[in-house]
C-alpha positions as CSV (number, residue, x, y, z in Angstrom):
1,M,75.4,103.9,64.4
2,I,75.8,104.0,68.2
3,D,73.4,103.6,71.1
4,I,72.4,106.5,73.3
5,L,71.8,105.9,77.0
6,S,69.4,107.1,79.7
7,P,70.8,108.4,83.0
8,N,70.3,104.8,84.2
9,G,72.5,103.3,81.4
10,E,69.6,101.9,79.5
11,V,69.6,102.1,75.7
12,V,67.0,104.6,74.6
13,G,67.8,105.1,70.9
14,T,70.3,104.5,68.1
15,I,71.7,107.4,66.1
16,T,74.9,108.4,64.2
17,R,78.0,109.1,66.2
18,E,77.9,112.7,64.8
19,E,74.4,113.2,66.1
20,A,75.3,111.8,69.5
21,E,78.4,114.1,69.7
22,R,76.5,117.2,68.5
23,D,73.6,116.7,70.9
24,N,76.0,115.6,73.7
25,H,74.2,112.3,74.5
26,T,75.6,109.7,77.0
27,T,77.0,106.8,75.0
28,E,79.2,103.7,75.6
29,N,82.8,103.4,74.8
30,V,85.8,101.1,75.4
31,L,89.1,102.2,76.9
32,I,92.1,100.0,76.3
33,F,95.5,100.3,78.0
34,V,98.3,98.1,76.5
35,F,101.2,97.3,78.8
36,N,104.3,95.4,78.0
37,S,105.7,92.5,80.1
38,L,107.8,95.0,82.1
39,G,104.8,97.0,83.2
40,K,105.3,100.0,80.9
41,V,102.2,101.4,79.1
42,W,101.7,102.7,75.6
43,A,100.2,106.2,75.1
44,Q,99.1,107.6,71.7
45,L,99.3,111.1,70.3
46,R,96.1,112.1,68.7
47,P,96.4,113.6,65.2
48,K,95.9,117.4,64.9
49,D,92.9,116.9,62.6
50,K,90.9,114.9,65.2
51,N,87.5,116.5,66.2
52,H,88.2,116.1,69.9
53,Y,91.5,116.9,71.8
54,P,93.6,117.2,68.6
55,G,97.4,116.9,69.2
56,R,97.0,115.6,72.8
57,W,98.2,112.4,74.4
58,D,95.6,109.7,74.8
59,I,95.4,106.2,76.2
60,S,96.6,103.2,74.1
61,A,93.2,102.8,72.3
62,C,89.6,103.9,72.7
63,G,86.4,104.3,70.9
64,S,82.6,104.1,70.7
65,I,80.8,100.8,70.9
66,L,78.8,100.3,67.7
67,S,75.1,99.4,68.0
68,G,74.8,95.7,68.3
69,E,78.5,95.2,69.2
70,T,79.6,93.7,72.6
71,R,82.1,95.6,74.7
72,E,84.6,92.8,74.0
73,Q,84.1,93.0,70.3
74,A,84.5,96.8,70.4
75,A,87.7,96.6,72.5
76,K,89.3,94.1,70.1
77,R,88.3,96.2,67.1
78,E,89.5,99.5,68.5
79,T,92.8,98.0,69.7
80,K,93.5,96.5,66.2
81,E,92.4,99.7,64.4
82,E,94.5,102.1,66.5
83,T,97.5,100.0,67.5
84,G,97.7,97.2,65.0
85,L,98.0,94.8,67.9
86,E,95.8,91.9,68.9
87,P,96.7,91.2,72.6
88,E,94.5,89.1,74.9
89,L,92.3,91.8,76.5
90,H,91.2,91.6,80.1
91,Y,88.0,93.3,81.2
92,I,88.7,95.4,84.3
93,E,85.5,97.5,85.1
94,T,82.7,99.6,83.8
95,F,82.2,103.2,85.2
96,L,80.5,106.4,84.4
97,N,83.2,108.6,82.9
98,V,82.4,112.3,83.3
99,F,84.9,114.8,81.8
100,P,85.0,118.2,80.2
101,G,84.5,118.4,76.5
102,D,86.6,120.6,74.1
103,N,84.3,123.6,74.8
104,G,84.0,123.1,78.6
105,E,80.7,121.2,78.3
106,E,80.3,118.0,80.4
107,R,80.7,114.8,78.5
108,R,79.4,111.5,79.8
109,R,80.4,108.0,78.7
110,L,79.6,104.6,80.1
111,S,83.2,103.4,79.8
112,H,84.3,99.7,79.7
113,L,87.9,99.4,80.7
114,F,90.3,96.7,79.3
115,V,93.9,96.0,79.8
116,G,96.1,94.0,77.4
117,V,99.8,92.9,77.5
118,S,102.0,92.8,74.5
119,D,105.7,93.2,73.8
120,E,105.0,94.2,70.2
121,Q,105.3,97.9,69.3
122,P,102.1,99.6,68.1
123,K,102.1,101.1,64.6
124,E,101.2,104.6,63.7
125,N,98.4,105.0,61.3
126,Q,95.7,107.6,60.2
127,E,94.2,107.5,63.7
128,V,97.5,107.9,65.6
129,D,100.4,110.2,65.0
130,E,102.8,108.6,67.5
131,F,103.1,106.1,70.2
132,K,105.3,106.4,73.3
133,I,105.9,103.9,76.0
134,W,106.1,105.0,79.6
135,A,107.0,103.7,83.1
136,S,103.9,104.2,85.2
137,D,105.4,106.7,87.6
138,D,106.9,108.8,84.8
139,L,103.6,108.9,83.0
140,R,101.7,110.0,86.1
141,A,104.3,112.7,86.8
142,D,104.1,114.0,83.2
143,I,100.3,114.1,83.3
144,Q,100.4,116.1,86.5
145,N,103.1,118.5,85.3
146,N,101.6,119.0,81.8
147,P,97.8,118.3,82.0
148,E,97.2,120.4,78.9
149,Q,99.1,117.9,76.8
150,Y,96.7,115.0,77.7
151,I,93.0,114.3,77.2
152,P,91.2,115.4,80.4
153,S,90.1,112.0,81.6
154,F,93.6,110.3,81.1
155,L,94.7,110.2,84.7
156,I,91.5,108.8,86.1
157,E,91.4,106.1,83.4
158,F,95.1,105.3,83.8
159,D,94.8,104.9,87.6
160,K,91.9,102.4,87.1
161,A,93.9,100.5,84.4
162,L,97.0,100.4,86.5
163,E,95.1,98.9,89.4
164,G,93.5,96.3,87.1
165,Y,96.9,95.5,85.6
166,K,98.5,94.9,89.0
167,K,95.6,92.6,90.0
168,L,96.2,90.5,86.9
169,G,99.7,89.7,88.1
170,A,101.0,90.0,84.6
């Protein structure tokens, strides 16, 4: 069960994730970028059987906040589920993330962005087909040259995460 939000970001109800997706409600999610100590960042390849953006590159980890869960709890849970890692996560910012859905519809998420640092390698699992580590400039260039290979909101999210990572002085 996840919370649905009003245009002002207030919780107005709790429904299943499937209902929220079907009816295109605004919901909350967490976005996690995992960097290594050299400043390289991990990206994940979404499985081809995912409902949204199958077979595209995505950020290190992301997912919905469950009803009653804090953004910090959700970020830790999603990072562990999708990467197998448990780095210390640093909250960067919250923003309204508006992006095109699979069918061209507008999707809206109140996104809570986190950055973690780990020199461990993420592990593929049922939610992730592959991980790849990138130097920031190389990743940005690849997104710009091959946007169809990435989720539509990747570059906006990445730029915010990179700025936050640099401010951490990690």
